[in-house]
C-alpha positions, 0 to 999 in steps of 0.5 A, a space after each residue: 256409581 262409577 268405579 274408581 281405579 288408579 288409572 284413568 283408562 281401561 281397555 277390554 282385551 278379547 282372546 283369539 277364539 283358537 286359544 279359548 277352544 284349547 283344553 284347559 291346561 293348554 289354554 292356561 299356557 297360551 294365556 300365560 304367554 299372551 300375558 307375558 307378551 302384552 306386559 313386555 310390549 307395555 314395558 318396552 314402550 314405557 306405558 304405565 299399566 295394570 293387567 288383570 284377568 276378568 271373566 275369561 278376558 283381560 283388561 289393561 288399565 293405563 295412563 296412556 290409552 293410545 300407546 296401550 292400544 298400539 301394543 294390543 294392535 301388534 300383539 298376536 293372540 289378541 282377537 279384538 279390544 275395546 277402550 272402555 268409556 266407563 265402568 259403572 257399579 250399582 246394578 241396572 238402575 245405575 247402568 241406565 242412568 250412566 248410559 244416558 249421561 254417556 250417550 244422549 248427545 252421541 245418539 241425538 238425531 241418529 239411529 242406535 242400538 244397545 247390545 249387552 253381553 252377560 259375563 259370569 254366573 250372577 245374572 239378575 236380568 237377561 241380556 235382552 231385558 237389559 238392552 230394552 231398558 237401557 235402550 229405552 232410556 236413550 229413546 227420547 234423544 235419538 231418531 229411532 232404534 235400528 237393530 240391524 244397521 244402527 248409526 251408533 252401536 252401544 255395547 256393555 259387558 255386564 258382570 254382576 252389578 258392574 257394567 263396562 260401556 263402550 262403543 268401539 270394538 277394534 280388531 286385533 291381529 288374532 293368531 297365537 301368542 309368539 313363543 308357544 310354537 317353538 323357533 323358526 329360522 327365516 331366510 330374509 332378503 328384505 323384499 316383500 315376500 320373506 318379511 310377510 312369510 316371517 310375519 305369518 309364522 309369528 302369527 301362528 306363535 313361532 319365534 323367529 330368528 333371521 338369516 340374511 345371505 348378503 349378495 351385495 355388500 354393506 349398503 344392502 346389509 344396512 337396508 335389510 337390518 332396517 327392515 328386520 328391525 321395523 318388523 321386530 319392533 312392531 310385531 315380535 314383542 315377547 321374543 328376542 330375535 337375532 339377525 345372522 348376516 352372512 357374506 355370500 359374495 365368496 359363495 357367489 364367486 365360487 358358484 359362477 366360476 365352477 358351475 353352469 349358468 343354467 343351474 345358478 339359481 337353483 344352486 344359489 338357493 341350495 347354498 342359502 338353505 344350507 346356511 340357514 340349516 347350519 344356523 338353525 342347528 346352532 341355535 335350536 331352530 325347528 324349521 326353515 321359513 322362506 317367502 317362496 310362492 309357486 311359480 313366481 320366479 324360476 327357482 320356485 317351480 315345483 321341480 326346482 323347489 323339490 331339488 332345493 328341498 333336498 339339502 334341508 335337514 329340517 322342515 321347510 315352511 312356505 306360508 306364501 306358496 299359494 299367494 300372488 304378488 298383489 296379496 303379498 304387497 298388500 300384507 306388507 303394507 299392513 305389516 308396515 314394511 312395504 315402503 322399505 321393501 320396495 326399495 330393495 333391488 333384485 340381487 338373486 337373479 344371477 342368470 336373467 337370460 335362460 335359468 332352468 325351470 326344471 332340475 333333478 337332484 342328481 344333476 345338481 348334486 353332480 354340478 355341485 361337486 365342482 364347488 368348494 364347500 369350505 367357502 360356504 362353511 367359512 362364510 357361515 363361521 364369519 357371520 355378523 349377528 345383530 340382536 334386533 332390539 339392540 340395533 340403534 340408528 347408527 347401525 342402519 345409518 348410511 351417511 358414508 355412502 349417500 350424498 345430498 349434493 353433487 360436487 362440481 367436479 363429480 362424474 355422474 353415473 346413471 344406473 338405470 336401464 338404457 330405456 329409462 336413461 333415454 327417457 330421463 337423465 341428468 345432463 352429462 351422466 354416463 349410463 352404466 348398468 350394474 354389470 357394465 359398471 363392475 366389468 369396466 371399473 378398472 377403466 375409470 379414473 380415480 382422480 375425481 369423485 363419482 356420484 351414482 343414481 338410480 330410481 330409489 338410490 338403493 342399487 346405486 348405494 350398493 355400487 357406490 360402496 363397491 367402488 369405495 372398496 376398490 379405492 374410488 371416491 364414490 357416492 349414491 345420490 340420496 333419494 334417487 331420481 325422485 329427489 333429483 327431479 325436485 332439484 331440477 323441476 324444469 327438466 333442465 337436467 336432460 341433454 339437449 338433442 
């Protein structure tokens, strides 16, 4: 007979194998963390549920199967899960009868197989015996049995007289439950790399807080807040992550004014590490996490990484050190942050001409004596702190910077590289790179509004915000060039040569 429960749906949860291999006391601790994280995930989404342990696994009984499975899909420590078609009590004969009722139409004109897993100590029949008998009842309805590559695979977990029938086994994220490996501080920029690095630390059970060294103003900050929120909403269940936003513009100005350009990239990273370590000291962080991959940019050579590491007084973890960019972007797509990260411009490249790919600790330390470290201290002291689960839509809104219509009297500024500007631009738009625009800002009149655009509308947002701070009425065209091309589908926006 079918077992009656207070909820219409049930899901089997299988724990990650690494948890099951632990010593009993450790395994019990990990299971407790996993249970707590699942519970918090269900409650944060308003899912009605009951979570029970059963024969070394867990089961969640719920009114909302889809929402519950979405929680499990994003909870580290879950190896796989299966929505249960039916729970049947009464022994083998009841199981055979139920299998026919459940699956005779599913197997019609198809190949099939039955797999039974016995749980617990009470085993009246072997798994093979049950597979043969239950499978035999379905044989009249199907094309044939195919044990190697069946079109329909029916599974049953049997404990005593209870059988849990299902046909789906969905892979979970695996890893360890968040919270069992201490706390890490991730230096996050909003790009692909740092987000993916944070995710890998979460997967290994570490809680994550984030430090963002802001090089480009409020628009950039809001983009990073949004990306971090998406990462935490999806994957940080069971924790309470915070984002520490540090205004690094004064630090950059000091660096540019007092040190040699060839060392800017290395010194910038050292300053970011110092900021991250200071936040870690305040909140009890055990390690610093970065998205660095060997050789990806000039500051990520072995020589420069060695020089940068000197300033960290806690371990520096680099989960992506051997990854290539293609793999990192693929992971970002799986995590769910790729569309946001691809819009983040590159702000860390202070010296794009000839940055040093080799450095020595003594050389850089001597160069840094020219700087005022009180500026970094003040920047860290003045950091803005976001509790990621309290962040609202208003916190990431960008309405004051973005505009969706171009005023008739607006001066239009194209922020593309010159080669792209030559390929396509709005008629009458003036071409300014970021550096050129900032260097020539005082020469621009303040009598008319300015509308800036770039490929994604992100770098232009940063520049528009800087112009606003300087007293200009400036906006970024929302949606960037892609949206502008929709506005001018016939290409009439191009200048006539």
